C-alpha positions as CSV (number, residue, x, y, z in Angstrom):
1,M,116.1,-1.8,113.5
2,S,118.7,-2.3,116.2
3,N,117.9,-2.0,119.9
4,V,120.3,0.3,121.9
5,F,120.7,0.0,125.6
6,E,123.1,0.3,128.5
7,L,124.3,-2.9,130.3
8,A,126.5,-2.7,133.3
9,G,128.4,0.4,132.2
10,R,128.6,-0.3,128.4
11,T,126.5,0.8,125.5
12,C,125.2,-2.2,123.6
13,R,123.2,-2.8,120.4
14,T,121.4,-5.9,119.1
15,F,119.6,-6.8,115.9
16,T,118.0,-10.1,115.0
17,A,117.7,-11.8,111.6
18,G,115.1,-14.5,112.0
19,E,114.2,-16.6,115.0
20,G,116.8,-18.7,116.8
21,G,120.3,-19.4,115.4
22,P,123.6,-18.3,117.0
23,I,124.3,-15.1,118.9
24,I,127.4,-13.4,117.6
25,F,129.1,-10.8,119.8
26,V,131.1,-8.0,118.2
27,G,133.3,-5.4,119.9
28,V,132.9,-2.0,118.2
29,M,134.0,1.6,118.5
30,P,131.6,4.0,120.3
31,G,128.9,5.9,118.4
32,G,127.0,3.2,116.6
33,E,128.1,4.0,113.0
34,E,130.1,0.8,112.5
35,F,127.3,-1.4,114.0
36,S,124.7,0.3,111.8
37,K,126.7,-0.4,108.7
38,I,127.0,-4.1,109.7
39,E,123.3,-4.3,110.3
40,E,122.5,-2.8,106.9
41,L,124.8,-5.2,105.2
42,L,123.2,-8.2,106.9
43,A,119.6,-7.0,106.9
44,D,118.5,-9.3,104.1
45,D,120.5,-12.3,105.0
46,E,118.6,-15.7,104.9
47,E,120.4,-17.1,108.0
48,C,118.8,-16.8,111.5
49,F,121.1,-15.1,114.0
50,T,121.4,-12.3,116.5
51,V,124.3,-9.8,116.6
52,F,125.2,-8.2,119.9
53,G,127.5,-5.2,119.6
54,F,129.3,-3.9,122.7
55,E,131.2,-0.6,122.6
56,C,134.6,-0.1,124.0
57,R,135.5,2.7,126.4
58,E,139.2,2.7,125.6
59,W,140.2,0.9,122.5
60,N,143.8,0.1,123.3
61,D,142.9,-1.2,126.8
62,D,139.5,-2.8,126.5
63,F,140.5,-5.2,123.7
64,S,144.1,-5.9,124.8
65,P,144.6,-9.3,126.5
66,W,147.7,-8.2,128.3
67,S,149.9,-5.1,128.6
68,F,152.2,-4.4,125.6
69,D,154.4,-1.5,124.6
70,G,154.5,-1.6,120.8
71,G,156.7,1.5,120.5
72,N,155.9,4.6,118.5
73,G,153.3,5.6,121.0
74,Q,151.4,2.3,120.7
75,V,150.8,1.4,124.4
76,F,148.3,-1.2,125.2
77,G,146.8,-2.0,128.6
78,S,145.4,-5.3,129.9
79,G,141.7,-4.5,130.0
80,G,140.8,-7.4,127.8
81,K,140.5,-9.6,130.8
82,E,137.9,-7.2,132.3
83,T,136.0,-7.0,129.0
84,L,135.8,-10.8,128.8
85,A,134.7,-11.0,132.4
86,W,131.9,-8.4,131.6
87,L,130.8,-10.6,128.7
88,K,130.6,-13.7,130.9
89,V,129.0,-12.0,133.9
90,H,126.6,-9.5,132.3
91,A,126.2,-10.0,128.5
92,L,125.8,-13.8,128.4
93,P,123.0,-13.9,131.0
94,Y,121.3,-11.0,129.2
95,V,121.2,-12.8,125.8
96,R,120.2,-16.1,127.3
97,S,117.2,-14.3,128.9
98,E,116.3,-12.1,126.0
99,F,116.9,-14.7,123.2
100,P,116.2,-18.1,124.7
101,S,115.7,-19.7,121.3
102,C,119.2,-18.9,120.2
103,S,121.8,-21.6,120.2
104,E,125.5,-21.3,119.9
105,L,127.6,-18.3,120.9
106,A,130.4,-16.7,118.8
107,I,132.5,-13.5,118.8
108,A,133.8,-11.3,116.1
109,G,136.0,-8.2,115.8
110,Y,138.2,-6.0,113.6
111,S,141.8,-5.0,114.2
112,L,142.5,-5.1,118.0
113,S,138.9,-6.2,118.6
114,G,139.7,-9.1,116.1
115,L,142.6,-10.2,118.3
116,F,140.3,-10.0,121.3
117,A,137.7,-12.2,119.6
118,L,140.3,-14.9,118.8
119,W,141.8,-14.7,122.3
120,S,138.3,-14.9,123.8
121,L,137.6,-18.1,121.9
122,Y,140.8,-19.6,123.2
123,E,140.0,-18.4,126.7
124,S,136.3,-19.0,127.1
125,G,134.1,-22.0,127.2
126,P,130.9,-20.3,126.1
127,F,132.1,-19.3,122.7
128,R,132.1,-21.8,119.9
129,G,133.5,-19.6,117.1
130,A,135.4,-16.4,116.3
131,A,135.8,-14.1,113.3
132,C,139.2,-12.3,113.4
133,C,139.1,-9.6,110.7
134,S,142.3,-7.8,110.0
135,G,143.2,-8.8,113.6
136,S,146.2,-7.4,115.4
137,L,148.1,-10.8,115.4
138,W,151.4,-8.8,115.5
139,F,150.6,-8.2,119.1
140,G,153.6,-8.9,121.4
141,G,153.4,-12.3,123.1
142,W,150.7,-13.7,120.8
143,D,152.7,-16.5,119.2
144,K,153.7,-17.8,122.6
145,Y,150.2,-17.7,123.8
146,A,148.5,-19.2,120.8
147,D,151.1,-22.0,120.5
148,T,150.0,-23.3,123.9
149,H,146.2,-23.1,123.5
150,K,143.5,-24.9,121.5
151,V,140.1,-23.7,120.4
152,P,137.0,-25.3,122.2
153,E,135.9,-28.7,120.9
154,N,134.1,-28.3,117.5
155,G,135.2,-24.7,117.3
156,V,135.0,-22.7,114.1
157,V,137.3,-19.8,113.1
158,Y,137.2,-17.2,110.3
159,L,140.3,-15.1,109.5
160,S,140.4,-12.3,107.0
161,L,143.0,-9.8,105.9
162,G,143.4,-7.0,103.4
163,G,145.7,-7.8,100.5
164,K,147.6,-4.5,101.0
165,E,148.1,-5.0,104.8
166,P,151.3,-7.2,104.8
167,G,154.4,-5.0,104.6
168,S,152.5,-1.7,105.4
169,G,152.7,0.5,108.4
170,N,155.6,0.3,110.9
171,L,157.9,-2.7,111.5
172,L,155.5,-4.2,113.9
173,T,152.3,-4.1,111.9
174,A,154.1,-4.9,108.7
175,S,154.6,-8.4,109.9
176,I,150.8,-9.1,109.8
177,G,151.1,-11.3,106.7
178,T,153.6,-13.6,108.3
179,Q,151.5,-13.7,111.5
180,Y,148.4,-14.7,109.7
181,Q,150.2,-17.5,108.0
182,K,151.5,-18.7,111.3
183,Q,147.9,-18.6,112.7
184,K,146.6,-20.5,109.7
185,K,149.1,-23.3,110.2
186,R,148.4,-23.3,114.0
187,L,144.6,-23.7,113.4
188,E,145.0,-26.3,110.7
189,K,146.9,-28.5,113.3
190,D,144.2,-27.9,116.0
191,S,142.3,-31.2,116.5
192,N,139.4,-29.3,118.1
193,L,138.7,-27.2,115.1
194,R,135.7,-28.2,113.0
195,A,135.6,-25.5,110.4
196,F,138.1,-22.9,109.3
197,S,138.2,-20.2,106.6
198,M,140.9,-17.6,105.7
199,I,139.9,-14.9,103.2
200,M,142.0,-12.2,101.5
201,N,140.2,-9.0,100.8
202,S,141.2,-6.2,98.5
203,G,142.6,-3.0,100.1
204,G,144.5,-2.1,103.2
205,H,143.7,-2.1,106.9
206,F,141.2,0.7,106.8
207,S,139.3,-0.6,103.7
208,D,135.7,-1.5,104.5
209,P,135.9,-2.7,108.1
210,A,132.1,-3.1,108.4
211,G,132.0,-5.1,105.2
212,R,134.7,-7.5,106.3
213,L,133.0,-7.9,109.7
214,A,129.7,-8.6,108.0
215,K,131.3,-11.4,105.9
216,G,132.8,-12.9,109.0
217,I,129.5,-12.8,110.9
218,K,127.7,-14.3,108.0
219,W,130.2,-17.2,107.9
220,L,129.9,-17.8,111.6
221,A,126.1,-17.8,111.4
222,E,126.2,-20.4,108.5
223,E,128.7,-22.7,110.2
224,L,127.0,-22.6,113.6
225,S,123.5,-23.0,112.2
226,V,124.2,-26.2,110.4
227,Y,126.0,-28.0,113.3
């Protein structure tokens, strides 16, 4: 059963599978439904890990690393910097106090939260891994940013995408297949990367987000537990 609490202005949820292992943060929508589905899917997992879910307050701002106008009403703020600062200042001290036996730290997310997870790995020393599930890698400025950054030493990255996502939506989001292939090549050249997986799922962007996240979290838990 997950624990629900407020931490420095954000609603958070945690659940633990076994003692010790990595702590995996995941940015989610408000309400708890998505997190509950993830917990249900991972409840019987044999790995030891803790999942720390933190809710956004404004999706297009909280998980956006910088401002971007995508057209067609898709306007994104730059609140990702504030969200990452909140993780470092409030969430990390909390988990280190509450779960002292846990080891490595990782972060996962879906859609824009998936982009935020990968960006946070590039930006942040504490995280060792990221799961970017159907991540918004079409985001303006991402190629320029990612081309000039490396993951932390011994980092691990999980990418997943729905098979029907490439070519769907507007001109911007339709490029996601190409963007994922670029990111794959980028990571394969990253000398800091210890483990990498890219998975193609069935369905489109809105097909089984919780299931895709659960797969990514499980992969992170396995990779970070054996290192």
